[in-house]
C-alpha positions in Angstrom: -7.3 -8.4 18.0 -6.1 -10.3 15.0 -4.1 -8.9 12.2 -3.6 -9.7 8.7 -0.4 -9.3 6.3 -1.9 -7.0 3.5 -0.4 -8.0 0.0 -0.8 -7.4 -3.4 -2.3 -10.4 -5.3 0.5 -11.8 -7.9 -1.8 -13.7 -9.1 -3.6 -10.8 -10.9 -2.5 -10.9 -15.0 -2.3 -7.9 -16.9 -2.4 -5.7 -13.9 -1.3 -2.0 -14.3 2.0 -1.2 -13.1 3.0 2.4 -12.5 6.0 3.8 -13.5 7.7 7.3 -12.1 6.9 10.0 -15.1 9.7 12.6 -14.7 8.4 14.4 -18.0 5.0 15.3 -15.7 6.4 15.6 -12.6 8.5 18.5 -11.7 11.9 18.8 -11.5 11.7 19.3 -7.5 9.0 16.6 -7.0 11.3 13.9 -6.3 9.5 10.6 -5.6 11.2 9.8 -2.8 10.8 13.0 -0.9 6.7 12.3 -1.3 6.0 12.9 2.4 7.2 16.5 2.0 5.2 18.0 -1.3 2.6 20.6 -0.9 -0.4 18.9 0.0 -2.4 20.1 -3.4 0.1 18.0 -5.7 -0.8 15.3 -7.5 1.7 12.6 -8.6 1.8 11.4 -12.0 2.7 7.6 -13.8 2.5 6.3 -16.8 1.8 3.1 -17.2 1.0 1.0 -20.6 -2.2 -0.5 -21.1 -4.4 -2.3 -23.5 -8.2 -3.4 -23.3 -7.3 -6.4 -20.9 -5.3 -4.0 -18.1 -7.1 -5.0 -14.2 -6.8 -1.9 -12.3 -6.2 -3.6 -8.7 -7.6 -1.5 -5.4 -3.8 -1.9 -4.2 -0.4 -1.5 -6.4 2.4 -2.2 -3.6 6.5 -1.4 -4.9 8.4 1.5 -3.9 5.2 3.3 -2.6 1.9 1.5 -1.4 -1.0 3.2 -3.9 -4.4 2.0 -3.3 -7.4 3.2 -5.3 -9.5 6.2 -4.4 -12.6 3.9 -3.2 -10.1 2.1 -0.8 -8.6 5.4 0.2 -12.0 6.6 1.0 -12.9 3.7 3.2 -8.8 3.8 5.2 -9.7 7.4 5.3 -13.1 6.1 7.9 -10.6 3.7 9.4 -7.5 6.1 9.8 -8.6 9.7 10.0 -5.1 10.4 10.2 -3.5 8.2 7.3 -1.0 10.4 5.4 -1.5 10.2 1.5 -0.9 12.3 -1.8 -3.0 11.9 -5.1 -1.1 9.9 -7.8 -2.6 10.2 -11.4 -2.0 6.3 -13.4 -2.2 7.8 -17.1 -1.7 5.6 -19.9 -1.2 8.6 -22.8 -2.0 5.7 -25.7 -5.4 4.8 -24.5 -6.1 8.2 -23.3 -7.3 7.1 -19.7 -6.2 8.4 -16.2 -7.3 6.1 -12.8 -7.4 8.0 -9.8 -4.8 6.6 -7.1 -3.3 7.3 -3.7 -0.3 7.0 -2.0 0.0 6.6 1.4 2.1 6.1 4.1 0.6 4.1 7.3 2.3 4.7 10.5 4.8 3.0 11.2 5.5 1.0 14.4 8.1 -0.8 16.0 6.0 -3.8 16.7 8.2 -6.9 15.3 8.2 -9.9 17.9 11.3 -11.6 19.2 10.5 -14.9 17.8 10.2 -13.4 14.0 12.9 -15.4 12.0 15.3 -14.2 9.3 16.9 -15.5 6.5 21.0 -14.9 7.0 20.9 -12.2 4.2 18.7 -10.2 6.9 15.3 -11.0 4.6 12.2 -11.7 6.7 11.3 -15.7 7.1 8.6 -15.6 10.0 7.0 -12.8 10.8 5.7 -12.6 14.9 3.9 -9.1 15.8 3.9 -8.1 19.4 -0.1 -7.6 20.2 0.8 -5.0 23.1 2.2 -2.3 20.4 -0.9 -2.9 17.9 -3.5 -2.7 19.5 -6.2 0.2 18.5 -4.5 0.6 14.9 -6.7 -0.5 12.2 -4.1 -0.3 9.3 0.1 0.1 10.1 3.6 -0.6 8.2 6.0 -2.6 10.4 9.0 0.0 11.5 12.9 -2.0 11.2 12.3 -4.6 8.5 14.2 -4.6 4.8 10.4 -5.6 3.1 7.5 -3.2 3.3 4.7 -5.1 5.9 1.6 -3.7 5.8 -1.1 -5.0 8.7 -4.5 -4.5 9.0 -6.6 -5.2 11.5 -9.8 -8.3 11.5 -12.6 -5.5 10.9 -10.6 -3.6 8.3 -9.8 -6.7 6.6 -13.6 -7.8 6.5 -14.3 -4.4 5.5 -12.1 -4.4 2.7 -13.2 -8.0 1.4 -16.9 -6.8 1.5 -16.7 -4.0 -0.9 -15.2 -6.5 -2.9 -11.7 -5.4 -3.6 -9.3 -6.7 -6.1 -5.7 -7.2 -6.5 -5.0 -8.0 -3.0 -4.6 -10.6 -0.2 -3.9 -11.2 3.3 -2.4 -13.9 6.0 -2.8 -14.3 9.0 0.0 -12.9 11.3 1.5 -14.6 14.2 0.9 -12.6 17.3 3.1 -12.8 20.5 
């Protein structure tokens, strides 16, 4: 099975950039501990928008967030996907967009032929095929960077639906 590195498309101009809203989120809700929040809790993020703001279907930063449409598709491919609701709020324009923070399954599948820069960041990614089989979506464990992989079927499904804001790069397998 072929896998692709799923990344946010940096070529998009005017993309929404969420910022954790400490006022709207309860003091006891720490963004770093989001996997332990109650299932009914929705995180709230601020962003400053304008008439040209684009809401991509994937936002990658300290947390991976996907649009509601992508989240529905991911639930078909990965029913056990861990996620929490996240609202992007533009108070000046009275707009709100629904996103989902997701935590793809962490898999130790880094191949021996992967190469690193002297500082420890990834130079060339090689993935062990045997450890990824049967997983449509996964995150590589043990890297400084966040590397989210999707299999060919999921990548094609995302592209067929006209998703915006993401790119795919084929991954070397061993």
